[in-house]
C-alpha positions in Angstrom: 1.9 125.5 76.2 -1.6 125.4 75.2 -3.3 128.1 76.6 -6.2 130.1 76.3 -4.7 133.7 74.9 -7.1 136.0 76.8 -7.6 134.5 80.1 -4.3 133.5 81.8 -0.7 135.0 82.1 1.3 133.4 78.9 5.3 132.5 79.6 8.3 134.1 77.5 9.2 131.7 75.0 11.6 131.4 72.1 9.2 130.8 69.2 5.4 131.2 69.4 3.5 129.7 66.2 -0.3 130.5 66.0 -1.2 128.7 62.4 -4.7 128.6 61.0 -6.3 129.9 64.3 -6.1 133.8 64.5 -8.8 134.4 61.9 -10.8 132.8 64.2 -10.1 134.5 67.1 -13.0 137.3 68.8 -10.2 139.6 69.6 -7.6 138.6 67.0 -5.2 141.8 67.4 -5.6 141.7 71.1 -3.9 138.0 71.0 -1.4 138.6 68.6 -0.5 141.7 70.8 0.3 139.2 73.3 1.5 136.6 71.2 4.5 138.9 70.1 5.1 140.0 73.6 5.5 136.4 74.6 8.0 135.7 71.7 11.9 136.5 72.6 12.9 135.7 69.1 10.5 134.1 66.7 6.8 135.0 65.4 5.5 132.3 63.1 2.2 133.6 61.9 -0.1 131.7 59.2 -3.5 132.9 58.5 -5.7 134.6 56.1 -4.7 137.8 55.3 -5.6 140.3 51.7 -6.0 144.0 50.7 -8.5 144.9 53.5 -9.9 143.5 56.5 -12.8 141.7 56.8 -14.9 141.0 59.6 -17.5 137.8 58.9 -19.2 135.3 61.1 -19.6 131.8 59.2 -23.2 130.9 59.9 -24.1 128.7 57.0 -25.0 124.9 57.2 -21.0 123.3 57.4 -20.3 124.9 61.1 -22.2 123.6 64.8 -21.8 127.3 66.1 -21.2 130.4 64.2 -17.3 131.3 63.9 -15.3 134.2 62.9 -14.1 134.1 59.2 -11.7 136.9 59.6 -9.2 138.0 57.3 -6.4 140.5 58.5 -5.5 143.5 56.1 -1.9 142.4 55.2 -0.3 145.9 55.6 -1.8 146.7 59.3 -0.5 142.8 60.3 2.3 143.9 59.1 2.5 147.2 60.8 1.4 146.0 63.7 3.8 143.2 64.1 6.5 145.3 63.1 5.4 148.3 65.7 6.1 144.9 68.3 10.0 145.3 67.4 10.0 142.5 64.7 10.7 142.2 61.1 8.2 140.6 58.9 8.8 138.3 56.0 5.3 137.3 54.3 5.5 133.8 52.4 3.4 132.1 49.8 1.5 129.1 51.8 2.2 125.7 49.6 -0.2 123.9 51.4 -2.9 126.4 49.6 -1.0 125.8 46.0 0.8 129.4 47.0 -1.6 131.7 48.6 -4.3 130.6 45.7 -7.3 132.2 46.5 -9.8 129.4 48.0 -13.6 129.1 48.9 -14.8 128.4 52.6 -18.2 126.7 53.2 -19.1 128.1 49.4 -19.8 131.5 50.7 -16.1 133.3 51.9 -13.1 133.5 49.7 -10.1 133.6 51.7 -6.2 133.2 51.0 -3.7 132.0 53.7 -0.3 133.8 54.2 2.6 132.7 55.9 4.0 135.5 58.5 7.4 134.6 59.2 8.7 136.9 62.5 12.1 138.1 63.7 12.6 139.9 66.5 14.9 142.9 66.2 17.7 143.2 68.2 18.4 146.9 69.8 
């Protein structure tokens, strides 16, 4: 399924994958809640995370329209996901040289991480 997560009901599925998208959403915490609600078992999230939350809009010449280049606070993100009934394993992202910080559009330094989340059985 491909949906606008803010506008329509989303189905219950076994696996939800969100890769390199959540950091660009206007309301990422709301969207993450909807994604975890829709997952029966596994939630895989690949996003920018670090020691603090950063909310920024990229208005550089590299983008046609301004877009968010947010960073999640890693600990708040883990707390949000675990509060939804998931265990969380944080993995380094091999595609970005094991989560090495990288410069985006000459202005923003970010690190990708993968959050491998499994719903806890009660």
